[in-house]
Steps between C-alpha positions, in 0.01 A plus 500: 500500500481877513648663806484840664766647269304373198179659629679831559649488149158429352348779709759751378485403132121472474446809713730711282354364175145565622578857609673575168210362294241690704701821461531447126126440481432823686717689250369320188144555613566873514589525128233594241675258264379206712148616575347219291698238691442607859154655448380270221159439654416869517637567152288231336196638680571845360582653840775762514692350787879497502799576722399638839139404413452796269575602147593853388216705359731629225680238290876518565738556213847382413676269737238564770263282299713202601684587821403675820744789555325638808753444779242560774289206386784257578478590867163326513570204271417256781159656559346231278494272805281744692284567194423136427398440862251788498232344281224352722377146443162600355669718237756226436221252426347742250840562344652151495219257575418275794760238403780753545360635827465152653854412396620803694289387795676163481841668526369713786373182668856367491623812675228467766604140559877525502568830678354377835665160447835675448464701821397197707770282348783741574376579851421143614637228272836640386638550857393145590670355194824699526560425867490120457786278372370193313701580184824513702419156644427361152825641362696331779329162464433469121756465227498754216232706673529875455282798576509878472432776751163570331393141566504570874197726447293199387319230695784262409704652788242391762615195695314170485200471737548861611215682673573793269315313226173586677550862392516385136185293549315801644631714212366243250150528652515880519620529140232265371226682688625839376520386137158331520334809646651729236405258221141481622472878522656546158277236342191671644618841379578379149161328468328824603724694262414261216124536560536878515708500182250286308209712624666823387601370157334645193313257278746270325442213255631229735240595763222400260666209317585135553707249305320183390707201389433142385206604287351178355459456126157527346436359151218744430665833573835674525686551827403868509131421445516214750649725769244774434219245511620337824539822698177654373314195626681461835565866582213680329483801731860619496678347199626775268734364233779252432833506316645168384873435524696477175824312445694803375844395624647474150359842418652644820843358409485666158395831655780478753757418231380793291545731799855366535571576134348846542738568789795390288381726219470793741847432639659479152323815385622676815860413416458664158307804625757576769781443247656229715509283189615691190386230257176305485558180700485160330386164637484137393163335457599173670469386861598780742651685201795256488459383141287549190464779250632839607228767472425851623395473863225764494343359184523149641320595823230693312439206267489251788256718693275531196503123445436437866209743500336302218549180699356665812188612316456155345550330837256739668238421237561127547462524878174690469353274232599144589310306764817314597646826635219532757594334829259340753533799733331838524484815707146558627384845611201589716321827561564485878782391725254287692419299189868445425570398862219244497614349171871485587443337841237238415491178297347552157433136414439166668803379304793644693733470201322756277396864527770580756485863610734730688551872540651655190835675549503867421569551127864605541560198728391242241780281365354440156753238389365245751128542436497261201656216707239223552390486862561124533871548426564741787554234770756311292683825426510593869625154597778517240614844613497411870707191429746718311512742794602216733775402256622862491504519880721190514722628219540836673692340786808501273534882486420508873792265562720727289393802706571323828847412372576874497320554831717235669857561381651294785351181359581613146866536599507148642346361181707717261834580671638695202249780576656566841736783389207682341232471765733555795521869419283663764309759297448268203379222729252735667378625161445145370316377808319822584404636156578262216309200638180702543550672164534165320181375665321822399615465137401133487147594606454786252376294204302249708176699550471570126548129423230414753271763347534342155432157648194631681359652181514152347266374775211682333395774743276755328613815682831667576411526870455122533815435302700729727357352821567144388851597392555675834404181688758301303767764555428506874546121507843554341581761762409268788656179368805629316594837648420419864509123553746447216760737640466348846515138384770541237706714734476239775617223269795706376613590851466165679523240220786307662328497838177374345684208335686398816206543738154519338330534839635855528299624200191625694707684760736647241206617291336658807816693575554607137154653446565795735858532378376554142348830611817686395462383139140620488606833652745555214240385249250750643744782444584393144148414390303740718703815544684516166203346319272781621742765379531334158121488472477867589751630246336311208832478316387269216178696426707820510747375240232346279293819501788719391598248234146485362439873527819565304440253216136395495286798602350705219154588637337552838350154465848352460608695809216348701599155380861559603401622848591215742195435715559268795300232676497349849567150360318332787610155385854606603432751778269283713728191526800727546328670793383160628862384522584785740194425711629140516855600594379752756255265672729196501803688632311735735549254788809319369715800398345846558800670334339458156193703596650854472619423146153381402341810657732726297413303186124530563525873572699563182264282298200692631643837392624374162176319418292803595707721273471253211123463541449877504735592216596201286271197532171452315297194594433260213185385676307553822409189701368679808776348720398146401858388568478567876385146598808361323727737690326412826581135423869585445523654848326200655751269329780712647348465847472122466862468389598718796315268740641179355855638498475617859355169616793318340752737657344467844508124471867507404566728796356223717238736641272213602288711732436790259486333157150345544359848558595591142286227345173700519649787297476339152156361583373841612650662188318255270172558688551876467562464127178309438303736723612803297450310175140409586420844636658728242600319181150494349532878457777434244335205325145618442283811494231515768148535357424758769790717383406453134137599557600800710740622233237454226236685702726795578616523139146496360405775743796716399486430127164367382613517135815291544554305178681182601504375143712794382809393695463120512412424137851536360700454820578131451601499135843364415745794460591391148133526398421836654555702183186334360287677762707813555206718395348655191824687426813288474779722629837448336685598819264343750657390826240229546658264249657168579846618394529739791358245741729216403807720459486656847312229688257761634123525460350737243448849638135517392255222443363492143158652464216267404366534145171318540355340811344158473335281758220536750259576219668824390465539124615857471800725530546597862589826663792491745287672762173318458440147620354260245135421521453161652239257368367211704680179409303243302522125546766363268514170321820298464548608142459877551771755548443813702121480467499501115336261257687196375500615138687815596798295624619461143555878493821436700660324204367771265669765714824304494496466121419870467797587725732287289377665181557853623823431693713572193342840449559584867862380509647836411311672780591234755864513394506868574386421853776253565813587303522877516661502845730798438366843424572853619374568849293800392342331199124467507302208376330583170125522506347171404185500292342162545294366215208267553699205360790572738265523795336174399843334467613615845168389646538159334846447648376605837202264477742217426697591809193495722325222307190718453249396234459773241127521553552665838672810359 
């Protein structure tokens, strides 16, 4: 059990390490050499922002290109703190998105909660605890009972049946009321902020689109024709177009592997160009280059990339031509938000197992690998993964026991006497209990969130945002059960094992006394994980080293430089549970041991500054959910409140406070009622889109831009990334950044959506202007066998188009290869003018018609 000397040792070590890392960051950030690490967001956006928030108008020469030699600038190296706090919230939302702004509000909410609790605790509760003597009585009457001076600050030092416990009961009510009021205000503000954010958003594909799954088979028509038929009949006024989902997972794996080979080729070529390797490197053709024929490495990579490109083109043709590659799911787009809202929030069939609709994620939020999973398998996948999570939680008690062995060296000495000469050294003992135990726990948790993320992807969620929120819920369960309850329970067993065996009736009382005495361990863990962890996040050491390694050996063009630039992410599936743990510790120990509160306040303040800096300069959101994660976070805080109430009720009962304990029973009941009240009042704003808001947004947009062409930005928005080169436009650029290689290699969305080649649907049989809305024809009654309002005999044109695409695919292979393989070219090179013949245009149109399942007669 950590004592006061251990806490002081941890405070000194973690404080010094944090200050050193922050100072190093302030110096590193001031060097032009590191501008793409600490200002990566601005650099990728093309903004000239660098050290001291400005870049020189004249390019520096010599060593000044890499290092800042201006001595005066080092006087203000810490000004980044003031600069990152200047940006107002409205500008921050425009710059980083609503998800980032609400995460900062969550940290700020923690400060609003715990600063008043700290003041009240130190003014009222700490004097009451310190001036009592229950721990001295226990030490005199119980064998092997020990305590530290810091334990006298906790509720454990209050005597049994003492009237002083009434102050703790009043504090419990005040704290709960304060937290509830702040939560209600914050929930109301975030709902209003979300509505304002959605109302101010420019037109995006996900605002007009829904995802339809469990599409039933029809023997008379294809899935694409069946979907078009169904929505033309049931949504005749607003239905615009549909895009079926293809099973292109194998194609995506080949594209990803080719990007990996291309990176290896670039790296090897960089070694030769920079004369790091004097001879052409050789490699073996076997597994991982361990065996097989020895060949020239550059030639081997070029040959493998060429072969893989042929396979990619063949696989792409197969996906677009075979019916088996079309899945029973589709993205449906409407010409108004109101139409999409109605469709996504209503039942489409009397059979509740087919035609299931939901809001479509925004295009960069779609997790394409899970779309082909049959809908009926999702429940079994979720059940399997949740069972595995329970097994992992149980298994994780073993490393927790190991950590508590270091946190309780007194018991470890009794179990392993030969360690006594080592651990009896004062400074070493303090380091082990105050730093090493928390560090081991931190390291043991580092891989866990990534394992949970992989498991959650297996469940079948179709968007990154849902995957991250589900993974965050699992990680928070680990935090509660293993990090909090596990450390308390395992620590109690280690400390009082002999007493438990001799007298089992002492277990409840011993546990009640141990919970507050574990506060010192969590204080040291807060300093290791919170303070030092914030500084490590700020300095970005691993991205810094990787960038300089890549820029030295792998960068040959400006495109390579952009790829090497380390862009960050909030990683909400880690950040939210991590923050939830500190809400739990703060709320549970606010009444029991107020000493932990100042450490949590320092952690939250540092986290707020660091996160703000990262959002402004380094982080780029992978998706924008409009703060859809807030209800989950609200639930985490409610769970923390309930654990606080249950723990305090148990402690009061063990303190034999018979007159005051019953007054605590309403607290958990009132907390649950408050949770459901907020859930019923506010949560619908995060689950659905009000028709009133949708109609208002549509009306305002039509008034501002009567010629808005919705089709132009929704038609190609929901095409699998590996298929986007088919519809990239009339000119296939050899260095286009819209290709799947860039997307899969960096994990970021394409910078520009591909432009539509031909619009189809809603009766438009012509090429469309990007500024002119298509002429709309009144919908005609459709028979079961028709597709999109066309005659039955024209359905056979689909197969004709497919055969035509297969016939001309060979002649187009060279052109398509140029779009996908030629990843490296001089930065100032221009794409050659492309003269498109009628046969080439017809070929590209045919491939595009296959992608959209458009009968040829409509073009």
